C-alpha positions in Angstrom: -98.3 29.9 20.9 -97.0 30.0 24.4 -95.3 33.3 25.5 -91.7 32.7 26.2 -90.6 33.6 29.6 -87.4 35.6 30.0 -85.3 35.3 33.1 -85.4 38.5 35.2 -81.9 40.0 35.4 -82.9 43.0 37.6 -82.3 42.5 41.3 -85.2 43.2 43.6 -82.8 43.6 46.6 -82.2 47.2 47.7 -78.8 48.6 46.9 -76.1 47.8 49.5 -75.0 51.4 50.2 -72.4 52.4 52.7 -75.1 53.6 55.1 -76.9 50.2 55.0 -73.6 48.5 55.7 -72.9 50.9 58.6 -76.4 50.2 60.1 -75.9 46.5 59.6 -72.6 46.7 61.4 -74.2 48.5 64.4 -77.0 45.9 64.7 -74.4 43.0 64.6 -72.2 44.5 67.3 -73.4 43.2 70.7 -71.4 45.9 72.7 -73.2 48.6 70.7 -76.6 47.0 71.4 -75.7 46.9 75.1 -74.9 50.6 75.0 -78.0 51.5 73.1 -80.1 49.4 75.6 -78.6 51.3 78.6 -79.3 54.7 77.0 -82.8 53.8 76.1 -83.4 52.4 79.5 -82.5 55.6 81.2 -84.3 57.7 78.6 -87.4 55.7 79.3 -87.0 56.0 83.0 -86.6 59.8 82.7 -89.7 60.2 80.5 -92.1 58.0 82.6 -90.8 59.2 86.0 -93.6 61.8 86.6 -96.3 59.2 85.8 -95.0 56.6 88.2 -96.0 56.3 91.9 -92.4 57.0 93.1 -92.0 59.7 95.7 -91.5 63.3 95.1 -87.6 63.8 94.8 -88.0 67.2 96.8 -90.3 65.9 99.5 -88.6 66.0 102.9 -89.3 63.4 105.7 -87.0 64.4 108.5 -88.0 61.5 110.8 -86.7 59.1 108.1 -83.4 60.9 107.3 -80.4 58.8 106.5 -82.2 55.5 106.3 -80.4 52.7 104.6 -81.9 50.9 101.6 -85.0 49.0 102.5 -88.3 47.9 101.1 -89.8 51.3 101.7 -86.8 53.2 100.4 -85.0 51.2 97.8 -81.9 53.4 97.6 -82.3 54.8 101.2 -82.8 58.5 102.2 -80.5 61.4 102.4 -79.8 63.9 105.2 -83.2 65.6 104.7 -85.1 62.4 104.4 -85.6 62.6 100.7 -85.9 59.3 98.7 -82.6 58.7 96.9 -84.2 56.4 94.4 -86.6 59.0 93.1 -83.8 61.6 93.1 -81.6 59.3 91.0 -84.5 58.6 88.5 -85.4 62.3 88.3 -81.6 63.1 87.9 -81.8 61.3 84.5 -84.3 64.0 83.4 -81.4 66.5 84.0 -78.2 64.7 83.1 -79.3 63.0 79.9 -80.8 66.1 78.2 -77.9 68.3 79.3 -75.3 65.9 77.8 -77.2 65.9 74.5 -77.6 69.6 74.4 -73.9 70.2 75.1 -72.9 68.0 72.3 -75.6 69.4 69.9 -74.5 73.1 70.5 -70.8 72.4 70.4 -71.1 70.2 67.2 -73.4 72.9 65.5 -71.2 75.9 66.4 -67.9 74.1 65.8 -69.1 72.6 62.5 -70.4 75.9 61.1 -67.3 77.8 62.1 -64.9 75.1 60.9 -66.7 74.5 57.6 -66.7 78.2 56.8 -63.0 78.6 57.8 -61.9 75.7 55.6 -64.0 76.7 52.6 -63.2 80.5 52.6 -59.7 80.4 54.1 -57.6 83.5 54.2 -57.6 85.8 57.3 -60.9 84.4 58.5 -59.5 80.9 58.6 -56.3 82.2 60.4 -58.3 84.1 63.0 -60.6 81.1 63.8 -57.9 78.6 64.0 -55.7 80.7 66.3 -58.7 81.2 68.5 -59.3 77.4 68.6 -55.6 76.9 69.4 -55.8 79.3 72.3 -58.8 77.5 73.7 -57.3 74.0 73.2 -54.1 75.1 75.0 -55.9 74.8 78.3 -57.1 71.6 79.8 -60.7 71.5 79.0 -62.0 70.9 82.5 -59.9 73.6 84.0 -61.1 76.1 81.4 -64.7 75.0 81.9 -64.2 75.6 85.7 -63.0 79.1 85.1 -65.8 80.0 82.8 -68.5 78.5 85.0 -67.0 80.3 88.0 -67.2 83.6 86.2 -70.8 83.0 85.0 -72.0 81.7 88.3 -73.3 78.3 89.5 -76.3 77.0 87.5 -77.0 74.2 85.0 -77.3 76.8 82.2 -73.9 78.4 82.9 -72.3 75.0 83.2 -73.8 74.1 79.7 -72.4 77.3 78.2 -69.0 76.7 79.8 -68.8 73.2 78.1 -69.9 74.4 74.8 -67.3 77.2 74.8 -64.6 74.6 75.7 -65.6 72.0 73.2 -66.5 73.8 70.0 -62.8 74.1 68.8 -62.4 70.3 68.6 -65.4 70.1 66.2 -64.2 73.1 64.3 -60.8 71.8 63.6 -62.2 68.4 62.6 -64.8 69.9 60.2 -62.1 72.2 58.8 -59.9 69.3 58.0 -62.7 67.5 56.3 -63.7 70.5 54.2 -60.1 71.1 53.1 -59.9 67.5 51.9 -63.3 67.7 50.0 -63.6 71.2 48.5 -61.2 70.4 45.7 -63.0 67.3 44.5 -64.3 67.2 40.9 -68.0 67.2 41.9 -67.5 70.4 44.0 -65.5 72.1 41.3 -68.2 71.2 38.8 -71.0 72.7 41.0 -69.0 75.9 41.3 -68.4 76.0 37.5 -72.2 75.7 37.0 -72.9 78.7 39.1 -73.6 77.1 42.4 -73.5 79.6 45.3 -71.1 79.1 48.2 -73.9 78.3 50.6 -75.3 75.6 48.2 -71.9 74.1 47.7 -71.2 73.9 51.5 -74.7 72.7 52.5 -75.5 70.3 49.8 -72.2 69.0 48.5 -69.5 69.4 51.2 -71.2 69.0 54.6 -73.0 65.7 53.8 -69.7 64.2 52.8 -67.8 65.6 55.8 -70.2 64.7 58.6 -69.4 61.1 59.3 -66.3 61.8 61.5 -68.2 64.5 63.3 -71.0 62.1 64.1 -68.5 59.6 65.4 -66.8 62.2 67.7 -70.2 63.4 69.0 -71.3 59.8 69.9 -68.0 59.4 71.8 -68.2 62.7 73.6 -71.7 62.3 74.9 -70.6 60.3 77.9 -67.8 62.8 78.6 -70.2 65.7 78.6 -72.4 64.1 81.2 -69.4 63.2 83.3 -68.0 66.8 83.1 -71.4 68.4 83.9 -71.5 66.1 87.0 -68.0 67.2 87.9 -69.1 70.9 87.7 -72.1 70.2 89.9 -69.9 68.2 92.3 -67.8 71.3 93.1 -70.9 73.6 93.2 -70.6 75.2 89.7 -73.4 73.3 88.1 -76.8 72.2 89.6 -77.7 73.9 92.8 -79.7 72.4 95.7 -82.3 71.0 95.9 -82.0 70.0 92.2 -81.8 66.2 91.9 -78.6 66.1 89.7 -76.3 63.2 90.0 -73.1 65.2 90.5 -74.7 67.4 93.1 -76.1 64.4 94.9 -72.6 62.9 95.2 -71.3 66.1 96.5 -74.0 66.4 99.2 -73.3 62.9 100.4 -69.5 62.9 100.4 -69.3 63.8 104.1 -71.8 61.3 105.3 -69.1 58.6 105.7 -71.4 55.9 107.1 -74.3 56.5 104.6 -72.6 54.9 101.6 -75.8 54.9 99.6 -75.8 58.6 99.2 -72.8 58.5 96.8 -73.0 55.0 95.5 -76.3 55.0 93.7 -75.9 58.3 91.8 -72.3 57.3 91.1 -73.6 54.0 89.6 -76.0 55.9 87.5 -73.3 58.1 86.1 -71.1 55.0 85.4 -73.9 53.2 83.6 -74.8 56.1 81.4 -71.2 56.9 80.5 -70.4 53.3 79.8 -73.5 53.2 77.6 -72.5 56.1 75.5 -68.9 54.8 75.2 -70.2 51.5 74.0 -72.4 53.1 71.6 -69.7 55.5 70.4 -67.3 52.6 69.8 -69.8 50.9 67.6 -70.6 54.1 65.7 -66.8 54.6 65.1 -66.4 51.1 63.8 -69.5 51.2 61.6 -68.6 54.5 59.9 -65.0 53.8 59.6 -64.4 53.3 55.8 -61.7 50.7 56.5 -64.2 48.6 58.5 -67.3 48.8 56.2 
């Protein structure tokens, strides 16, 4: 007797989760892919720069000072005869990591403070939010300038200044997310079953509150690089002879006839900021529940 065959009803396709839909939306967005390509391009250039035959960005050749772009010097040379092309490439090794670190620290500090303030409430919440309001009352770049001026000119101090200026934005956003989630039934059930505050926050609230934080971080990455370059431009960030894009523009702004000194580092900043903005727009659209 032949064994009857039963139709298979179970689907072998993976479940179409919100995360899968978001990733699919990112891959289908050409602007997002352009932004990702720009970021990966500069990241690759920064990583392989020491292993390429380009010139030392600190090497000075006085006899070749202020040479225009040519076959020998693709981006020309600066007032000390240093190769602008190598300095722009090596500048990516400073600007890209600093932008990432600023966002990482501001996101981490703001998320932890905001989540705890929204969850516990009371006097702690009041104090944290009033401190955030005071910080946000000042224009961010002006406050960053003041903090960096007090700390002194260096990349590290510029980074600290930006983190101290930006953490309140992440704190307020995370607090609002926690306030909207902490009274949900699954959170109350975990508390009723004896779950600790740390467990409730880490495993039940934060994973469901992190999507807007991720979207904001992706949109802020370009602004972080731009602000660090601005601090370096006025002498409160990178100090000579560090090949940082903002400092390079500052050094070349008085060389009126040597247009390449400011053009090429400026274009590098423009490309990276545009890349992060394109990527951030795609992330925002992908993780917006109204879009997916």
